[in-house]
TORBAVEX-582073 format. One record per residue (C-alpha): y, x, z; residue number from 1. Coordinates in steps of 0.1 Angstrom, whole numbers. Example, Ala and Ser with C-alpha at 12.3 -4.5 7.8 and 13.67 -1.06 7.14 Angstrom:
BEGIN
+-------+-------+-------+------+
!     v !     u !     w ! resi !
+-------+-------+-------+------+
!   -45 !   123 !    78 !    1 !
!   -11 !   137 !    71 !    2 !
+-------+-------+-------+------+
END
This chain:
BEGIN
+-------+-------+-------+------+
!     v !     u !     w ! resi !
+-------+-------+-------+------+
!    19 !   -72 !   984 !    1 !
!    46 !   -52 !  1004 !    2 !
!    76 !   -40 !   983 !    3 !
!    95 !   -10 !   989 !    4 !
!   132 !    -4 !   982 !    5 !
!   164 !   -19 !   993 !    6 !
!   166 !   -50 !   974 !    7 !
!   143 !   -78 !   988 !    8 !
!   157 !  -112 !   983 !    9 !
!   175 !  -133 !   956 !   10 !
!   208 !  -129 !   972 !   11 !
!   206 !   -91 !   971 !   12 !
!   195 !   -94 !   934 !   13 !
!   226 !  -115 !   926 !   14 !
!   248 !   -87 !   942 !   15 !
!   231 !   -62 !   922 !   16 !
!   233 !   -80 !   890 !   17 !
!   270 !   -87 !   895 !   18 !
!   276 !   -50 !   904 !   19 !
!   259 !   -39 !   871 !   20 !
!   277 !   -66 !   849 !   21 !
!   311 !   -57 !   864 !   22 !
!   305 !   -20 !   851 !   23 !
!   287 !   -26 !   818 !   24 !
!   310 !   -18 !   788 !   25 !
!   301 !   -49 !   768 !   26 !
!   279 !   -80 !   770 !   27 !
!   243 !   -71 !   772 !   28 !
!   209 !   -89 !   765 !   29 !
!   183 !   -98 !   790 !   30 !
!   160 !   -70 !   783 !   31 !
!   189 !   -44 !   790 !   32 !
!   199 !   -63 !   821 !   33 !
!   162 !   -63 !   832 !   34 !
!   160 !   -27 !   827 !   35 !
!   192 !   -18 !   847 !   36 !
!   184 !   -42 !   875 !   37 !
!   147 !   -28 !   879 !   38 !
!   164 !     3 !   893 !   39 !
!   151 !    -5 !   928 !   40 !
!   115 !    -9 !   934 !   41 !
!   122 !   -39 !   958 !   42 !
!   134 !   -60 !   929 !   43 !
!   109 !   -88 !   919 !   44 !
!   111 !   -96 !   882 !   45 !
!   106 !  -134 !   888 !   46 !
!   133 !  -136 !   914 !   47 !
!   156 !  -116 !   892 !   48 !
!   150 !  -140 !   862 !   49 !
!   157 !  -170 !   886 !   50 !
!   188 !  -153 !   900 !   51 !
!   202 !  -146 !   865 !   52 !
!   198 !  -182 !   854 !   53 !
!   214 !  -195 !   885 !   54 !
!   242 !  -173 !   881 !   55 !
!   249 !  -187 !   846 !   56 !
!   248 !  -222 !   860 !   57 !
!   272 !  -213 !   888 !   58 !
!   296 !  -197 !   865 !   59 !
!   293 !  -162 !   876 !   60 !
!   279 !  -150 !   842 !   61 !
!   280 !  -165 !   807 !   62 !
!   252 !  -165 !   782 !   63 !
!   264 !  -167 !   745 !   64 !
!   242 !  -157 !   715 !   65 !
!   216 !  -142 !   737 !   66 !
!   240 !  -118 !   755 !   67 !
!   253 !  -119 !   792 !   68 !
!   289 !  -113 !   803 !   69 !
!   305 !  -114 !   837 !   70 !
!   332 !  -141 !   843 !   71 !
!   363 !  -137 !   865 !   72 !
!   345 !  -157 !   892 !   73 !
!   316 !  -133 !   891 !   74 !
!   338 !  -101 !   890 !   75 !
!   357 !  -115 !   922 !   76 !
!   326 !  -125 !   941 !   77 !
!   308 !   -94 !   931 !   78 !
!   337 !   -71 !   943 !   79 !
!   337 !   -89 !   976 !   80 !
!   299 !   -82 !   981 !   81 !
!   292 !   -47 !   965 !   82 !
!   297 !   -29 !   998 !   83 !
!   264 !   -45 !  1009 !   84 !
!   245 !   -26 !   983 !   85 !
!   232 !     8 !   996 !   86 !
!   245 !    40 !   981 !   87 !
!   212 !    51 !   966 !   88 !
!   210 !    18 !   946 !   89 !
!   244 !    23 !   934 !   90 !
!   236 !    59 !   924 !   91 !
!   205 !    49 !   904 !   92 !
!   227 !    20 !   888 !   93 !
!   252 !    45 !   878 !   94 !
!   226 !    66 !   860 !   95 !
!   213 !    36 !   839 !   96 !
!   248 !    23 !   833 !   97 !
!   259 !    56 !   818 !   98 !
!   231 !    56 !   793 !   99 !
!   237 !    19 !   785 !  100 !
!   275 !    22 !   782 !  101 !
!   272 !    52 !   760 !  102 !
!   250 !    33 !   736 !  103 !
!   272 !     2 !   737 !  104 !
!   304 !    23 !   730 !  105 !
!   286 !    40 !   701 !  106 !
!   275 !     7 !   686 !  107 !
!   310 !    -8 !   689 !  108 !
!   323 !    23 !   669 !  109 !
!   299 !    18 !   640 !  110 !
!   299 !   -12 !   619 !  111 !
!   280 !   -20 !   588 !  112 !
!   275 !   -53 !   569 !  113 !
!   263 !   -65 !   536 !  114 !
!   283 !   -95 !   520 !  115 !
!   274 !  -114 !   490 !  116 !
!   299 !  -111 !   462 !  117 !
!   307 !  -143 !   441 !  118 !
!   302 !  -124 !   408 !  119 !
!   269 !  -112 !   420 !  120 !
!   254 !   -83 !   439 !  121 !
!   265 !   -73 !   475 !  122 !
!   293 !   -54 !   491 !  123 !
!   283 !   -31 !   518 !  124 !
!   313 !   -26 !   542 !  125 !
!   309 !     5 !   565 !  126 !
!   333 !    15 !   592 !  127 !
!   335 !    43 !   619 !  128 !
!   360 !    43 !   647 !  129 !
!   367 !    67 !   675 !  130 !
!   387 !    59 !   707 !  131 !
!   419 !    61 !   689 !  132 !
!   412 !    41 !   658 !  133 !
!   396 !    40 !   624 !  134 !
!   380 !    72 !   610 !  135 !
!   363 !    57 !   580 !  136 !
!   363 !    25 !   561 !  137 !
!   341 !    22 !   529 !  138 !
!   329 !    -6 !   507 !  139 !
!   301 !     1 !   482 !  140 !
!   286 !   -22 !   456 !  141 !
!   249 !   -28 !   458 !  142 !
!   229 !   -47 !   432 !  143 !
!   202 !   -59 !   456 !  144 !
!   201 !   -70 !   492 !  145 !
!   172 !   -47 !   498 !  146 !
!   194 !   -18 !   487 !  147 !
!   223 !   -31 !   509 !  148 !
!   201 !   -34 !   539 !  149 !
!   189 !     2 !   535 !  150 !
!   224 !    15 !   532 !  151 !
!   236 !    -4 !   564 !  152 !
!   207 !     8 !   583 !  153 !
!   211 !    44 !   571 !  154 !
!   248 !    42 !   581 !  155 !
!   242 !    29 !   616 !  156 !
!   215 !    56 !   622 !  157 !
!   237 !    84 !   609 !  158 !
!   274 !    76 !   606 !  159 !
!   287 !   111 !   615 !  160 !
!   265 !   126 !   588 !  161 !
!   279 !   102 !   562 !  162 !
!   315 !   109 !   575 !  163 !
!   310 !   146 !   574 !  164 !
!   294 !   146 !   540 !  165 !
!   323 !   125 !   526 !  166 !
!   348 !   150 !   540 !  167 !
!   329 !   180 !   528 !  168 !
!   328 !   165 !   492 !  169 !
!   365 !   156 !   493 !  170 !
!   378 !   190 !   507 !  171 !
!   354 !   212 !   486 !  172 !
!   373 !   236 !   465 !  173 !
!   362 !   239 !   428 !  174 !
!   352 !   273 !   417 !  175 !
+-------+-------+-------+------+
END
């Protein structure tokens, strides 16, 4: 089957992966890397999977806890080769990267965890940051793990709403 696009062989795929990894805001999982790399119709999934594994073996990428990150060696070699990628591929990469990076930055600014307390129950720790630092840090007691998990999921889904509701309650003037 003939493939269209600009990326055709494993070396091109490696250049593309290094280009992407040098521009991603944080380490990413295989599914996200796959989604970003498939921006060109010439990319073959199986060659991509092999190329990624080979770059981990060669020290261009690291794989820890299921997420990939670029190494200094990968950054250096990728910078030397990125001019070989066509402009249209770089442009499509930029579109995908902007969406992924926005999500990665948001996830880094929102933290929620449930921790078992020695005296019983769970402490739910919630935190919201912006580019300049902490906006909110809150610890709440929960009697059950189920309730603690619901609170952490709710906070991760709507941190701005929680923040705004707390501010509204605190700043509300009594009648």
